[in-house]
C-alpha positions in Angstrom: 70.6 113.3 -4.9 71.4 116.5 -6.7 74.4 115.2 -8.5 73.6 112.6 -11.2 75.6 109.4 -11.5 78.0 109.4 -14.4 77.9 106.2 -16.5 81.6 105.6 -16.4 81.6 105.5 -12.6 79.8 102.4 -11.3 78.0 102.7 -8.0 79.8 101.4 -5.0 76.9 102.2 -2.6 73.3 102.8 -3.4 70.3 103.4 -1.1 66.7 104.2 -2.1 64.0 105.5 0.2 66.0 104.2 3.2 64.2 104.4 6.5 65.6 103.6 10.0 63.6 104.1 13.1 64.4 103.7 16.8 61.8 103.1 19.5 58.1 102.8 19.2 54.9 104.8 19.6 55.4 108.1 21.4 59.1 107.3 21.7 59.6 106.7 17.9 62.6 108.5 16.5 63.1 108.4 12.7 66.9 108.5 12.2 66.8 108.1 8.5 63.9 109.5 6.5 63.6 108.0 3.0 67.3 108.6 2.2 68.4 108.3 -1.4 72.2 108.1 -1.4 74.9 106.9 -3.8 78.7 106.7 -3.7 80.7 106.0 -6.8 83.7 103.7 -7.5 86.9 105.8 -7.7 85.7 108.6 -5.4 86.2 109.9 -1.9 82.9 111.1 -0.7 82.3 113.0 2.6 79.1 113.3 4.6 78.8 116.4 6.7 76.1 117.8 9.0 75.2 118.6 12.6 75.5 116.0 15.4 72.4 113.8 15.6 71.4 114.2 12.0 71.8 110.5 11.1 75.3 110.4 9.6 76.6 107.5 11.8 73.3 105.6 11.4 73.6 105.9 7.6 77.2 104.6 7.7 76.1 101.7 10.0 73.3 100.7 7.5 75.6 101.0 4.5 78.3 98.7 6.0 75.7 96.1 7.1 76.2 96.4 10.8 72.7 97.9 11.4 69.4 96.8 9.9 66.8 99.2 8.4 63.0 99.3 8.4 62.2 100.0 4.7 63.8 101.0 1.4 66.9 99.3 0.0 70.6 99.3 0.4 73.3 97.8 -1.9 77.1 97.6 -1.9 78.7 96.9 -5.3 75.4 95.7 -6.6 74.8 93.2 -3.7 71.5 93.9 -2.0 72.2 93.8 1.8 68.7 92.5 2.6 69.2 89.5 0.3 72.1 88.1 2.3 71.9 85.9 5.3 73.8 87.0 8.5 76.6 84.6 7.7 76.8 85.8 4.0 76.8 89.4 5.1 79.5 88.9 7.6 81.7 87.1 5.0 81.0 89.8 2.4 81.8 92.6 4.8 85.0 90.9 5.9 86.3 90.7 2.3 85.0 94.0 1.0 84.6 96.6 3.7 87.0 98.4 6.0 86.0 100.4 9.1 87.6 103.4 10.9 85.7 103.9 14.1 85.5 107.2 16.0 86.3 105.3 19.2 89.2 103.3 17.7 87.9 99.9 19.0 91.5 98.6 19.4 92.0 95.4 21.4 93.9 96.7 24.6 95.9 93.6 25.3 97.3 93.3 21.8 100.2 95.3 20.3 99.7 97.7 17.4 101.1 95.1 15.0 98.6 92.4 16.3 95.7 94.8 16.1 96.4 95.7 12.5 96.9 92.1 11.5 93.4 91.1 12.5 91.6 91.6 9.2 94.2 89.6 7.3 94.2 86.8 9.8 90.4 86.6 9.6 90.6 86.4 5.8 93.0 83.4 6.0 96.3 85.1 5.5 99.2 83.4 7.3 100.5 85.2 10.4 104.0 85.9 9.0 102.6 87.4 5.8 100.0 89.3 7.7 102.5 90.8 10.2 104.8 91.8 7.3 102.1 93.7 5.5 100.9 95.2 8.8 104.3 96.4 9.7 104.8 98.1 6.3 101.5 99.9 6.7 102.2 101.0 10.2 105.5 102.5 8.9 103.5 104.2 6.2 101.5 106.1 8.9 104.6 106.9 10.9 104.4 104.2 13.6 107.3 102.0 12.6 108.7 102.3 16.1 105.4 101.4 17.8 104.8 97.9 16.4 105.1 96.1 19.8 103.4 98.8 21.8 99.9 98.3 23.2 97.1 100.9 22.7 97.1 102.1 26.3 100.7 103.3 25.8 99.9 105.3 22.7 98.5 108.8 22.3 95.0 109.3 20.9 96.4 110.3 17.5 98.7 107.3 17.4 95.7 105.0 18.3 93.8 106.6 15.5 96.6 105.8 13.0 96.7 102.2 14.2 92.9 102.0 13.6 93.3 103.5 10.1 96.0 101.0 9.3 93.8 98.1 10.5 91.0 99.3 8.3 92.9 99.4 5.1 95.4 96.5 5.5 93.2 94.0 3.7 92.7 96.4 0.8 88.9 96.7 1.1 86.9 97.8 -1.9 84.8 100.1 0.4 86.3 102.0 3.3 83.9 103.5 5.8 85.3 106.2 8.1 83.7 107.9 11.1 85.6 111.1 12.0 89.1 109.7 11.0 91.0 112.9 11.7 89.2 113.9 15.0 92.2 112.9 17.1 94.9 114.1 14.7 96.8 117.4 14.3 96.7 119.1 10.9 99.9 117.5 9.6 98.9 114.0 10.6 95.4 114.5 9.3 96.7 115.5 5.9 99.0 112.5 5.7 96.1 110.2 6.6 93.8 111.8 4.0 96.5 111.4 1.3 96.6 107.7 2.2 92.9 107.4 2.1 92.7 109.3 -1.2 95.2 106.9 -2.8 92.9 104.0 -1.8 89.8 105.8 -3.2 91.4 106.8 -6.6 91.1 103.3 -8.0 88.3 102.1 -10.4 87.0 99.4 -8.0 87.3 101.3 -4.7 85.4 103.9 -2.7 86.0 105.8 0.5 83.1 107.4 2.5 84.0 109.7 5.4 81.7 111.3 8.0 83.5 114.4 9.3 83.2 117.7 11.0 86.8 118.6 10.0 86.7 121.4 7.4 90.5 121.1 7.1 90.0 118.0 5.0 87.2 119.0 2.7 89.6 119.7 -0.1 90.3 115.9 -0.4 86.7 115.1 -1.3 85.4 114.4 -4.8 81.9 115.2 -3.6 80.4 116.2 -0.2 76.9 115.3 0.9 75.2 117.5 3.4 72.9 115.7 5.8 70.3 117.3 8.0 67.4 115.8 10.1 67.8 112.3 8.7 67.9 113.3 5.0 70.5 114.2 2.3 69.8 117.8 1.7 72.4 118.6 -1.0 75.5 117.2 -2.7 78.4 119.4 -3.6 81.1 118.8 -6.2 84.7 119.8 -6.1 85.1 123.5 -5.6 81.9 124.0 -3.7 83.3 123.5 -0.2 83.1 127.2 0.6 79.3 126.7 0.8 79.5 124.1 3.6 79.2 124.5 7.3 79.4 121.9 10.1 
């Protein structure tokens, strides 16, 4: 990567020569082409680039939901390939939060129940989990939607429920795929302020894939991706060079 790692900022994510292929023979598609990537503790890093360039594939590998063909990938110093499926699932449940582009909310559950899931899976009692979830839903402006199911919410409201669910268990690494795609400008800024607060801690990191130039100013660094590779990394103040 073009921006070197500073010694006082430990690595949250590190990949080296990462390769991910889909298909075989004449149908082989190389989604990730020897990707060297790093994200530091205490930063909010954005990944930008055209559709189909490998951004979501890279996120999926980083968070351990997708395997890879060669190279290496580590989160907070833990090599993903060294963990069994059960170990990886447990590690991910404790340390990683996800904001999906398609929300992935459980339609038969209320907003409060959806947000409580990560805490319940980590052994938190229901009363305590729902209290924390209600407080976070209020923080994203949904204090009057606790008992409402996803189908009765707008797209923007569903996205805010998904964001609350992703951060309720205070994950060390937060992975976000287009978190502001369904939000208006004001709601998007509020969400990014919330995510930035999570990132600006010495043991936390937020990685966001986005096409939304309105939120570039929240990034500490922005990685440009093209054709399965990281082409450049920009620091604060360089966002005028970017296009998506």
